N, C-alpha and C positions, 0 to 999 in steps of 0.2 A: 404875377402867378407863374413865374419861370421856375422850372425844376432845377436850374443850376444852383439854387440855394440849398439843394439837398444832396450832399456828397454821399457816395455809397459807403456803407459800413459793413464790417464783417458780420456774417449771419449769426455767429454765436455771441455777439455782444449785446448786453442789455445796457442802455444808456443810464447814466446816473439819475436822470429824472424818473425813469421807471423804477429804479432801485428805491428811490424815495417813496413813490406811491405804493410800492410793495410793503413797506413797513408803516406808512402813515395813511391817515384818512380811511380807516376801516369802516367807520359808521358815517351816516349821512351828516350828522351834526359836526363831526370832525372835519369832513370834507368841506362843509359850508364855511366853517371858521377859516380853513386854509385858503379857500377861494376868495374870501373877503379880503385877506391879506394880499394874495397873488394879484388880484385885479386892481390894485392901487394904480391910478393913472400915472404916478411917478415913474413906474417901470416902463410905461409906454414911450417915454421920452429918453430912455437910457441909450447911450451909444453902443455900437458893436464892440468897441474896445473894452468898455466896462463889463459887458456881458462875458466876453472871453476871459477877462481877468477873474471874474466870479467863478466861472467854470473851472479854471485852473486851480483856484483855491479849494474848491470842493473835491477835486481829484487828489489833492496833495495833503489834505487835512483829515486826520482820523476822527476827531470829535466834531463831525460836520454839523449835526443838527443843533447842538447847543451854541456853538461858537460862531456859526456862519449863517444865521437865520436870513439876513438880508441877501446873501449870495444865493441861498436856496430859492427865495422868492423871485429873485431876478432870473435865475435859470429856468424855473418852472413857468414864468410868465413870458419868456422871450425865446426859448430854444425848443426846437422840435424834438419830441421824446423818442422818435425812431432814428433819426439821422444825426442828431446832435448839431444840426445847423441852426443858425440864428434866423428866426422867422421874419418875413417882411414886416416893417414897422406897423402898418395899419391893420395887419391881420394877426397881431399878437392878441392873446386873450385880454390883456390890460387895455387894449385899444378899442375893444368891442363897444363899450358904452359910449365914450366920447365920439366915436365915428358913427355909430348906428343911431344915436338918439335924434340928430337932425333929420336923418333919412326916415325914421319911423314917424316923426312928427309931420313931415311933409306928406307922407302917405295917409295920414289921418285927417288932413285938412278937408273941409267941405267944398272941394273944387267943383266947378261946373264945366262940363265938356270932357269928351273922351280923351282928347289929346293931352290935356292937363293931367288927367288921371294916369295916363300911360307915362307921362314925364315924371310924375311923382313916384311911380312904382319902379321905374327902370334903375335908378341908382341904388335903391334898397336891395333889389334882387341881384344886381351885379355884386354888391358888397357881400351879401350872405353866401352867394355861390363861391366867391373868392375865399371867404373865411373858411367855408366847409372844405375847400380843396387844400388850402395851405395847412390846415390842422387835421388832415386825414391820417390814417395809418399809412405810412409810406413804405411798407414792405417791398412793394413792386415798383418803387420810384425809378424813373428813368431820368437821364440828364436833361432831356428836353421834352416839352409837352408835344405829343404827336398831333398830327393834323386832325385825326379822328377825335381826339380828346378836346381840341379847341372847338371843333364843330359841335360836339356834344355840350360843352359849356355854353356856347353861344345859343344853342337851341333851348337849353334849360332856362337861361335868362330871358329869352324872347317869350317862351311859353308862360313862365311865371309872371312876367310883366303884364302880358295880355290878360291872364287869368285874374291877376290882382285888381285889374280895372273893371271887372265884371259888374260890380254894383253900379258904377257910373254908366257903363254901357247899357245896362237894363233900364236905368232911369232916363237916359238921354236918347240913345239910338232908337229904342222902341217906344219912346214917348210915354212910359209908365210913370207918371208923376203924381199919382194920387197919394194922399197922406199915409195910408197903410203900406203902400209899396215903398215909399221913401223911408218910413220907419223901419221896415224890414231890411232894406238895403244899407241903411246907415248904422243900425244898432244891432241887428241880429246876424246878418250874413258875413260882415268883415272878420269876426273872430274865428269861426270855423274855417273860413277860406284862408286866412293867414296861417293857421295851424297846418292845414292841408298842403299849402304851397311850401312851407318850411320843411315839412316831412318829405315832400316830393323832391325838393332840391338836394337834400342830403342823400336820398336813395340814388339819384341819378349821378350826381357829382362824384360820389364815393362808390359807385357801382363796381369798380375794379376790385375792391376788397372782397366782395361777394363772389366774383367770378374767379379771381386768381388766388385768393386766400391771404392770410396774415400770419406772421410768425407767432408761434406759441412757445412758452418757456416752462421749464420745470421749476421746482422749488429752489434750485440753486442758481437760477438765472441763466441756465444754458438753453439755447434754442433747440427745440425738439424737431421742428419742421414747420411747414406751411399748411394752414388749415382754412378751407373754404367755409366750413361751418362756423368757426370762430369769426371769420371775416363778415359773414352774414349777420351774426349776432351783434358785432361791433357797429355795423351800419344801422341796423334796426333800432338798437338802443339809443344811438346818437340822434337818429331821426325823431324818436319820441321826445327827447329832451329839447330839441329845437322846436318841435310843434308845441310843446308846453310853454316854451319861452315866448314865441311869437303869438300864439293863440291867447294866452293870458294877458300879455301886454296890450293886445288889441281889444280884448273883451272888457277889461276893467275900466278904461276911460269911457267906453260906451255906456256901461252900467252907471258910472258916476254921473255922467251928463244927463242920463234919463231921469235919475232921482233929482238932480239939481233943477231940471226944467219943470218937474212937477211941483217942487217946493217954491221956486221963484216965478213960475208961470211965464218964463222967458222963452220966446220962440225963435229969436234971431240966432242962426247957427254961428255967425261970426263972433257974436258976443260970448258964445259958449266956448269958443276956441281956446282962450287963455286957460281956463280951469281944466279943459280937456287935455291941453298940452302938459300942464303940471301933473295931472294924474298919470299921464303916459310916462313922464320922466320918472316918477316914483315907482310905477309898476315895472319899468324896464330895469331900474337900479336894483330892485329886489329880486326880480326873476332871473337875471343873469347868473348871480352866484347860486341861486336855488337850482336852476336848470343844469348848470355845470356839475352840481353835486349829486344829482339824482342817481348816477351810476359811477362807480370808481373809474379812475383813469386806467389803472391796471386791473382788469377784470379777471375773474376766475371762471373756468369752464370745466365741468366734470369730464374725465377721460372718456367715459362711455359715449359722450356726444361728439367725439372727434372721429376722423376717418380711421378705418382699421389699421392702416400702416403707421399712423401716429400712436395708436393705442399700443401697438407692439414695440414702439421705440422707447417707452419709458415705463417705470413702475409707479410713478406718482399718480394718485387718483384725481388730483386737481392740478390743472395747468393754468398758466397766466397768458394774457394777450393784451396788447395796447388797444384801447377802444378808440383813441383819437378824441377830438373835441368838436 
């Protein structure tokens, strides 16, 4: 998570990725179809040289959309849309499913003991915080992560890890092992808790966007200025998508297992683990493109919602900003 991968760009430049999102993916279904292509794991394994070659082709070819579909998908799945820098391999959108699925499965295991619960939560919370950071709006990106930012990231991971283990802490540390309590802690509590922690992680990790603002562009792709209001909206919208992703992915396996246990009368939690894992894999594979598609990558904001100085700087009634991912 080193900021050295984000070189500084001129303030009036709109990256070609943002230019693509400006003209494509206007509806949810369009965005969903695009993300299903972009998230192909093949792009996760692409080398930096191939990505740079694709970007060069996109800049030099007029009929980009029709002739260079593969180059577009590679650029959109591997390059930061603010800086034009190649994303770290494991934090590319196309890497989210293959990297996150074993971490999610580990967090769903019916582990006994607080230490094991913390151990299963820690890598998942580390990865989601890193993904949120690397795919943020990088308007105010610096060459190196500050000491304060490192401390904030570490604190976020520590807090979400401990909070994620709350169901096991309730059952183990406080000795609440009655059947109703176990049912609540294993089937009811995990989903809203996962959604809340995902929401919180985005809010904290990307808090600089709300405090310092993000670039807003006019209809011609020219930077009008920096808006805190647009930054707050970018963070809030992305936090909602991540909450939907993690909450639904956690809820569906629990519901599936509850129905399966009623039908089969099976009470052994470990025998239920394989079908629960399969349902989690299916839920995550569906929810990743769905959650990424809930809001556009290049969002619009009415001029009246911006700061007065920005309203006076343009005649456009709708402006654009990069939401991040």
